DRENDO-1510 file (C-alpha; in Angstrom, 1 decimal, always signed):
<recs>
REC; n; res; u; v; w
REC; 1; MET; -59.0; -80.7; +4.8 .
REC; 2; SER; -57.8; -79.8; +8.3 .
REC; 3; PHE; -54.3; -79.5; +7.0 .
REC; 4; VAL; -55.5; -77.1; +4.3 .
REC; 5; THR; -57.4; -74.9; +6.7 .
REC; 6; LEU; -54.4; -74.6; +9.0 .
REC; 7; LEU; -52.2; -73.8; +6.1 .
REC; 8; VAL; -54.5; -71.0; +4.9 .
REC; 9; VAL; -54.6; -69.3; +8.3 .
REC; 10; GLY; -50.9; -69.7; +8.9 .
REC; 11; THR; -49.9; -68.4; +5.5 .
REC; 12; TYR; -52.1; -65.3; +5.7 .
REC; 13; LEU; -50.6; -64.5; +9.1 .
REC; 14; VAL; -47.1; -64.6; +7.6 .
REC; 15; ALA; -48.0; -62.8; +4.4 .
REC; 16; ALA; -49.7; -60.0; +6.3 .
REC; 17; ASN; -46.3; -58.9; +7.6 .
REC; 18; LEU; -44.6; -58.8; +4.2 .
REC; 19; THR; -44.0; -55.5; +2.5 .
REC; 20; GLY; -43.2; -54.7; -1.1 .
REC; 21; GLY; -40.5; -52.4; -2.5 .
REC; 22; GLY; -40.4; -49.9; -5.4 .
REC; 23; GLY; -38.7; -50.1; -8.8 .
REC; 24; ALA; -39.2; -49.6; -12.6 .
REC; 25; VAL; -42.2; -51.4; -14.1 .
REC; 26; THR; -41.3; -54.6; -16.0 .
REC; 27; LEU; -43.6; -57.2; -17.5 .
REC; 28; ALA; -44.5; -60.3; -15.4 .
REC; 29; LYS; -43.1; -63.5; -16.8 .
REC; 30; GLY; -45.5; -65.0; -19.3 .
REC; 31; ALA; -48.0; -62.2; -19.0 .
REC; 32; VAL; -47.5; -61.0; -22.6 .
REC; 33; PRO; -47.1; -63.4; -25.6 .
REC; 34; SER; -43.4; -63.8; -26.3 .
REC; 35; ALA; -43.9; -62.5; -29.9 .
REC; 36; TYR; -44.8; -59.1; -28.5 .
REC; 37; GLN; -42.9; -58.9; -25.1 .
REC; 38; ASN; -39.8; -57.1; -26.3 .
REC; 39; LEU; -41.9; -54.6; -28.3 .
REC; 40; VAL; -44.1; -53.8; -25.3 .
REC; 41; GLN; -41.2; -53.6; -22.9 .
REC; 42; LYS; -39.3; -51.2; -25.2 .
REC; 43; TRP; -42.1; -48.9; -26.3 .
REC; 44; GLY; -43.9; -49.0; -23.0 .
REC; 45; ASN; -41.1; -46.7; -21.7 .
REC; 46; LEU; -41.5; -44.1; -24.4 .
REC; 47; CYS; -42.8; -41.4; -22.0 .
REC; 48; GLU; -43.6; -40.9; -18.3 .
REC; 49; ALA; -47.3; -41.3; -18.8 .
REC; 50; ILE; -47.1; -44.9; -19.8 .
REC; 51; ASN; -45.2; -48.0; -18.7 .
REC; 52; PRO; -44.9; -51.5; -20.3 .
REC; 53; ALA; -47.7; -53.0; -18.1 .
REC; 54; LEU; -50.1; -50.2; -19.0 .
REC; 55; LEU; -49.4; -50.5; -22.7 .
REC; 56; ALA; -49.9; -54.3; -22.4 .
REC; 57; ALA; -53.2; -53.7; -20.6 .
REC; 58; GLN; -54.4; -51.4; -23.5 .
REC; 59; LEU; -53.4; -53.9; -26.2 .
REC; 60; TYR; -55.1; -56.8; -24.3 .
REC; 61; GLN; -58.3; -54.7; -23.8 .
REC; 62; GLU; -58.3; -53.6; -27.4 .
REC; 63; SER; -57.7; -56.9; -29.2 .
REC; 64; GLY; -56.8; -59.7; -26.9 .
REC; 65; TRP; -53.4; -59.9; -28.6 .
REC; 66; ASN; -55.0; -60.6; -32.0 .
REC; 67; PRO; -53.0; -58.8; -34.7 .
REC; 68; ARG; -55.9; -59.5; -37.2 .
REC; 69; ALA; -58.7; -58.1; -35.0 .
REC; 70; GLN; -61.2; -55.8; -36.7 .
REC; 71; SER; -64.2; -54.2; -35.0 .
REC; 72; HIS; -67.6; -53.3; -36.4 .
REC; 73; ALA; -66.3; -49.7; -36.4 .
REC; 74; GLN; -63.4; -50.7; -38.7 .
REC; 75; ALA; -60.8; -50.5; -35.9 .
REC; 76; GLN; -57.9; -52.6; -37.1 .
REC; 77; GLY; -55.0; -54.7; -35.8 .
REC; 78; ILE; -53.6; -55.4; -32.4 .
REC; 79; ALA; -53.9; -51.8; -31.3 .
REC; 80; GLN; -57.4; -51.2; -32.9 .
REC; 81; PHE; -56.6; -48.0; -34.8 .
REC; 82; ILE; -59.4; -46.7; -37.0 .
REC; 83; PRO; -58.1; -45.8; -40.5 .
REC; 84; GLY; -58.3; -42.0; -40.0 .
REC; 85; THR; -56.3; -42.1; -36.7 .
REC; 86; TRP; -53.8; -44.5; -38.2 .
REC; 87; ALA; -53.2; -42.2; -41.2 .
REC; 88; THR; -52.3; -39.4; -38.8 .
REC; 89; HIS; -50.6; -41.2; -36.0 .
REC; 90; GLY; -49.3; -44.5; -37.3 .
REC; 91; VAL; -45.5; -44.8; -37.2 .
REC; 92; ASP; -43.0; -47.0; -39.0 .
REC; 93; GLY; -41.9; -48.8; -35.8 .
REC; 94; ASP; -39.6; -51.4; -37.4 .
REC; 95; GLY; -38.0; -49.0; -39.9 .
REC; 96; ASP; -38.8; -51.1; -42.9 .
REC; 97; GLY; -40.2; -48.1; -44.9 .
REC; 98; ASP; -43.9; -48.7; -44.5 .
REC; 99; ARG; -46.6; -48.2; -41.8 .
REC; 100; ASP; -48.7; -51.3; -41.6 .
REC; 101; VAL; -51.6; -51.3; -39.1 .
REC; 102; TRP; -51.7; -55.1; -39.3 .
REC; 103; ASP; -48.1; -55.5; -38.3 .
REC; 104; PRO; -47.5; -55.4; -34.5 .
REC; 105; ALA; -44.0; -54.1; -35.1 .
REC; 106; ASP; -45.6; -50.9; -36.4 .
REC; 107; ALA; -48.9; -51.0; -34.4 .
REC; 108; ILE; -47.5; -51.4; -30.9 .
REC; 109; PRO; -45.0; -48.5; -31.3 .
REC; 110; SER; -47.8; -46.4; -32.8 .
REC; 111; ALA; -50.0; -47.1; -29.8 .
REC; 112; ALA; -47.3; -46.0; -27.4 .
REC; 113; SER; -46.5; -42.9; -29.6 .
REC; 114; TYR; -50.2; -41.9; -29.7 .
REC; 115; ASP; -50.5; -42.3; -25.9 .
REC; 116; CYS; -47.5; -40.0; -25.4 .
REC; 117; GLU; -48.9; -37.5; -27.9 .
REC; 118; LEU; -52.2; -37.4; -26.0 .
REC; 119; ALA; -50.2; -37.0; -22.7 .
REC; 120; ARG; -48.5; -33.9; -24.1 .
REC; 121; TYR; -51.9; -32.4; -24.9 .
REC; 122; VAL; -53.2; -32.9; -21.4 .
REC; 123; GLU; -50.0; -32.4; -19.4 .
REC; 124; ASP; -51.3; -29.2; -17.7 .
REC; 125; VAL; -54.6; -30.7; -16.7 .
REC; 126; PRO; -54.9; -31.3; -12.9 .
REC; 127; GLY; -54.8; -34.9; -11.6 .
REC; 128; SER; -53.0; -38.1; -12.8 .
REC; 129; LEU; -51.2; -37.6; -16.1 .
REC; 130; THR; -51.7; -41.3; -16.9 .
REC; 131; GLU; -55.5; -41.2; -16.2 .
REC; 132; ASN; -56.0; -38.0; -18.1 .
REC; 133; MET; -54.1; -39.6; -21.0 .
REC; 134; LEU; -56.3; -42.7; -21.0 .
REC; 135; ALA; -59.4; -40.5; -20.8 .
REC; 136; ALA; -58.1; -38.5; -23.8 .
REC; 137; TYR; -57.6; -41.8; -25.7 .
REC; 138; ASN; -61.2; -42.7; -25.1 .
REC; 139; ALA; -63.0; -39.3; -25.2 .
REC; 140; GLY; -60.6; -36.9; -26.8 .
REC; 141; ALA; -58.1; -34.5; -25.4 .
REC; 142; TYR; -60.5; -31.5; -25.7 .
REC; 143; ARG; -63.0; -33.1; -23.3 .
REC; 144; VAL; -60.3; -33.8; -20.7 .
REC; 145; ILE; -59.1; -30.2; -20.9 .
REC; 146; GLN; -62.6; -28.9; -20.8 .
REC; 147; ALA; -63.5; -31.1; -17.7 .
REC; 148; GLY; -60.2; -30.3; -15.9 .
REC; 149; GLY; -59.6; -34.1; -15.6 .
REC; 150; VAL; -61.3; -37.3; -16.4 .
REC; 151; PRO; -64.7; -36.2; -17.7 .
REC; 152; ARG; -67.9; -37.5; -16.1 .
REC; 153; ILE; -68.6; -39.9; -19.0 .
REC; 154; ARG; -69.4; -43.4; -17.8 .
REC; 155; GLU; -67.7; -45.1; -20.8 .
REC; 156; THR; -64.5; -43.0; -20.3 .
REC; 157; GLN; -64.4; -43.5; -16.5 .
REC; 158; ASN; -64.8; -47.2; -17.0 .
REC; 159; TYR; -62.1; -47.3; -19.6 .
REC; 160; VAL; -59.6; -45.5; -17.3 .
REC; 161; ARG; -60.6; -47.8; -14.4 .
REC; 162; ILE; -60.2; -51.0; -16.5 .
REC; 163; ILE; -56.8; -50.2; -18.0 .
REC; 164; THR; -55.3; -49.0; -14.7 .
REC; 165; THR; -56.5; -52.1; -13.0 .
REC; 166; LEU; -55.5; -54.5; -15.7 .
REC; 167; GLN; -52.0; -53.2; -15.8 .
REC; 168; LYS; -51.4; -54.9; -12.4 .
REC; 169; SER; -51.9; -58.3; -14.0 .
REC; 170; PHE; -49.2; -57.5; -16.5 .
REC; 171; ALA; -46.6; -56.0; -14.2 .
REC; 172; ALA; -43.9; -58.0; -12.5 .
REC; 173; PRO; -44.4; -57.7; -8.7 .
REC; 174; VAL; -41.6; -55.6; -7.1 .
REC; 175; GLY; -42.4; -57.2; -3.7 .
REC; 176; ALA; -44.7; -59.6; -2.1 .
REC; 177; VAL; -48.2; -59.7; -3.6 .
REC; 178; ALA; -50.8; -58.8; -0.9 .
REC; 179; PRO; -52.8; -61.9; +0.2 .
REC; 180; SER; -56.5; -62.3; -0.8 .
REC; 181; ARG; -59.1; -62.0; +1.9 .
REC; 182; GLN; -61.6; -64.0; +0.0 .
REC; 183; ALA; -59.3; -67.0; -0.9 .
REC; 184; ALA; -60.2; -69.1; +2.2 .
REC; 185; GLY; -63.9; -69.0; +1.3 .
REC; 186; ALA; -63.1; -70.0; -2.4 .
REC; 187; ILE; -61.1; -73.0; -1.1 .
REC; 188; TYR; -63.8; -74.0; +1.2 .
REC; 189; TYR; -66.3; -74.0; -1.7 .
REC; 190; ALA; -64.0; -76.1; -3.9 .
REC; 191; GLN; -63.3; -78.6; -1.0 .
REC; 192; GLU; -67.1; -79.2; -0.8 .
REC; 193; LYS; -67.0; -80.3; -4.4 .
REC; 194; LEU; -64.3; -82.9; -4.0 .
REC; 195; GLY; -65.4; -86.2; -5.7 .
REC; 196; THR; -67.8; -84.5; -8.1 .
REC; 197; PRO; -67.5; -85.9; -11.6 .
REC; 198; TYR; -66.0; -83.6; -14.3 .
REC; 199; LEU; -68.3; -82.2; -17.0 .
REC; 200; TRP; -66.9; -80.3; -20.1 .
REC; 201; GLY; -68.6; -76.9; -20.0 .
REC; 202; GLY; -70.0; -77.6; -16.5 .
REC; 203; ASN; -71.0; -74.6; -14.4 .
REC; 204; GLY; -72.4; -76.7; -11.5 .
REC; 205; THR; -76.1; -76.0; -12.3 .
REC; 206; PRO; -78.8; -78.4; -11.2 .
REC; 207; GLU; -79.4; -79.3; -14.9 .
REC; 208; GLN; -75.8; -80.4; -15.1 .
REC; 209; GLY; -75.9; -82.4; -11.9 .
REC; 210; GLY; -73.8; -80.0; -10.0 .
REC; 211; ARG; -70.8; -80.9; -12.2 .
REC; 212; PHE; -68.0; -78.6; -13.4 .
REC; 213; ASP; -65.1; -78.2; -15.7 .
REC; 214; CYS; -61.8; -76.6; -14.6 .
REC; 215; SER; -62.7; -72.9; -15.1 .
REC; 216; GLY; -66.4; -73.5; -14.2 .
REC; 217; LEU; -65.2; -74.6; -10.7 .
REC; 218; THR; -62.8; -71.7; -10.2 .
REC; 219; LYS; -65.5; -69.3; -11.3 .
REC; 220; ALA; -68.1; -70.8; -9.0 .
REC; 221; ALA; -65.6; -70.9; -6.1 .
REC; 222; TYR; -64.9; -67.2; -6.3 .
REC; 223; HIS; -68.6; -66.4; -7.1 .
REC; 224; SER; -69.3; -67.8; -3.6 .
REC; 225; VAL; -67.2; -65.0; -2.0 .
REC; 226; GLY; -68.6; -62.2; -4.2 .
REC; 227; ILE; -66.0; -62.1; -7.0 .
REC; 228; GLU; -67.1; -62.6; -10.6 .
REC; 229; LEU; -64.4; -64.2; -12.7 .
REC; 230; PRO; -64.6; -64.6; -16.5 .
REC; 231; ARG; -65.7; -68.0; -17.7 .
REC; 232; VAL; -62.7; -69.0; -19.7 .
REC; 233; ALA; -59.4; -70.0; -18.0 .
REC; 234; ASN; -57.1; -67.8; -20.2 .
REC; 235; ASP; -59.2; -64.8; -19.3 .
REC; 236; GLN; -59.1; -65.6; -15.6 .
REC; 237; TRP; -55.3; -65.3; -15.9 .
REC; 238; ASN; -55.7; -61.5; -16.0 .
REC; 239; ALA; -57.9; -61.2; -12.9 .
REC; 240; GLY; -55.0; -60.1; -10.6 .
REC; 241; PRO; -51.2; -59.9; -10.2 .
REC; 242; HIS; -49.0; -62.9; -10.7 .
REC; 243; PRO; -47.0; -64.2; -7.7 .
REC; 244; LYS; -43.9; -66.2; -8.3 .
REC; 245; ARG; -43.9; -70.0; -7.7 .
REC; 246; ASP; -42.2; -69.6; -4.3 .
REC; 247; GLU; -44.7; -66.9; -3.3 .
REC; 248; LEU; -47.9; -68.9; -3.9 .
REC; 249; LEU; -50.6; -68.7; -1.2 .
REC; 250; PRO; -53.7; -70.8; -0.8 .
REC; 251; GLY; -56.5; -69.5; -3.0 .
REC; 252; ASP; -54.2; -68.4; -5.9 .
REC; 253; LEU; -55.3; -69.7; -9.3 .
REC; 254; VAL; -52.7; -71.8; -10.9 .
REC; 255; PHE; -52.6; -72.2; -14.7 .
REC; 256; PHE; -51.3; -74.6; -17.3 .
REC; 257; ALA; -50.5; -73.9; -21.0 .
REC; 258; ASN; -49.6; -75.5; -24.2 .
REC; 259; ASP; -47.0; -72.8; -24.8 .
REC; 260; LEU; -45.3; -71.4; -21.8 .
REC; 261; THR; -44.5; -68.2; -23.6 .
REC; 262; ASP; -48.1; -67.4; -24.5 .
REC; 263; PRO; -50.8; -67.1; -21.9 .
REC; 264; ARG; -53.5; -67.3; -24.6 .
REC; 265; SER; -52.6; -71.0; -24.9 .
REC; 266; ILE; -53.7; -71.7; -21.3 .
REC; 267; HIS; -55.8; -74.9; -21.2 .
REC; 268; HIS; -56.3; -75.6; -17.5 .
REC; 269; VAL; -56.8; -73.9; -14.1 .
REC; 270; GLY; -57.0; -75.0; -10.5 .
REC; 271; ILE; -57.1; -73.5; -7.0 .
REC; 272; TYR; -53.8; -73.7; -5.1 .
REC; 273; VAL; -54.2; -75.1; -1.5 .
REC; 274; GLY; -50.5; -75.2; -0.4 .
REC; 275; GLY; -47.8; -77.8; -0.3 .
REC; 276; GLY; -47.5; -77.9; -4.1 .
REC; 277; TYR; -51.2; -79.1; -4.5 .
REC; 278; MET; -54.3; -77.7; -6.1 .
REC; 279; ILE; -58.0; -78.6; -6.1 .
REC; 280; ASN; -59.1; -78.9; -9.7 .
REC; 281; ALA; -61.6; -80.5; -12.1 .
REC; 282; PRO; -59.1; -82.3; -14.4 .
REC; 283; TYR; -60.7; -84.0; -17.4 .
REC; 284; THR; -63.6; -86.1; -18.6 .
REC; 285; GLY; -63.8; -89.3; -16.6 .
REC; 286; ALA; -62.1; -87.9; -13.5 .
REC; 287; VAL; -63.6; -86.2; -10.4 .
REC; 288; ILE; -62.7; -83.0; -8.7 .
REC; 289; ARG; -59.6; -83.8; -6.7 .
REC; 290; PHE; -56.2; -82.7; -5.3 .
REC; 291; ASP; -53.3; -82.8; -7.9 .
REC; 292; LYS; -49.8; -81.6; -7.9 .
REC; 293; ILE; -49.1; -78.3; -9.7 .
REC; 294; ASP; -45.4; -78.9; -10.6 .
REC; 295; THR; -45.9; -80.3; -14.1 .
REC; 296; PRO; -44.1; -79.3; -17.4 .
REC; 297; ASP; -47.1; -77.2; -18.5 .
REC; 298; TYR; -47.3; -75.0; -15.4 .
REC; 299; ILE; -47.2; -71.4; -16.7 .
REC; 300; GLY; -47.9; -69.4; -13.5 .
REC; 301; ALA; -50.4; -68.1; -11.0 .
REC; 302; THR; -52.8; -65.3; -10.4 .
REC; 303; ARG; -53.8; -63.8; -7.1 .
REC; 304; VAL; -57.5; -62.9; -7.7 .
REC; 305; THR; -58.7; -59.4; -6.8 .
REC; 306; ALA; -62.2; -58.1; -7.0 .
REC; 307; ALA; -61.1; -55.1; -9.1 .
REC; 308; GLY; -59.0; -57.4; -11.4 .
REC; 309; ALA; -61.8; -59.8; -12.0 .
REC; 310; ALA; -64.2; -56.9; -12.7 .
REC; 311; ALA; -61.7; -55.4; -15.2 .
REC; 312; VAL; -61.6; -58.5; -17.3 .
</recs>
């Protein structure tokens, strides 16, 4: 434990002096399911108001990458078009002669095309073109023009905030990812639980004997420092940007998946403590313990931010 504490302090001192660079937005490795990655990367560059990470954030928020998703309002497909909007704005993205709302090869290009069309409607409105476009997507272009920017509608303001925050979890970092100020506290909490027996679905409640499963432990650890993570591991993946393996810092969440090309297949999460090790609640019959992270099913890591956690 003393080693971990020293490592946390030392790593933050080094990381605090790192700076990032600029560059075009590309998708973080593994952030988007491989079946859609090329589509999102290509169509996410359709106009200046969008980028691949922003388009990915919209699709994730709308459907969670489910091409068969359908809402109570009859919004359909991976991009959640309602039939009337699809009839007007759907495009034949794959050039096969039809426009199929259930086919991501049509729906993803249509989402990008619709975003860019909305951006043209609001291009003369003061403020951020991207934020105004997102507001138009949620509330309609007329309301954005009338308000002279993002209208004071709570749902619309939340939509803009969520998408612009979520895009950071889909974008490949162009420099060092800023260290987390809350990470040391989350590690301290997890250290205090070492030796506690695993419980599937465990949230650490008195009724459960203070036991946890993997994502229950990470959620509780970050709750202890005022950050509310989602309950499920593959949703925790989107709670911040994704540092590379050689850029990991103590406190990062580390994830493991059945399919390394699909983050929706994540099945396990732990809290990185440095030196290639994590604290985790591994499986039934085991206890919370240190384990190595370099296993064949390691898919990547997330540096949790309060805004990122709130967005998911």
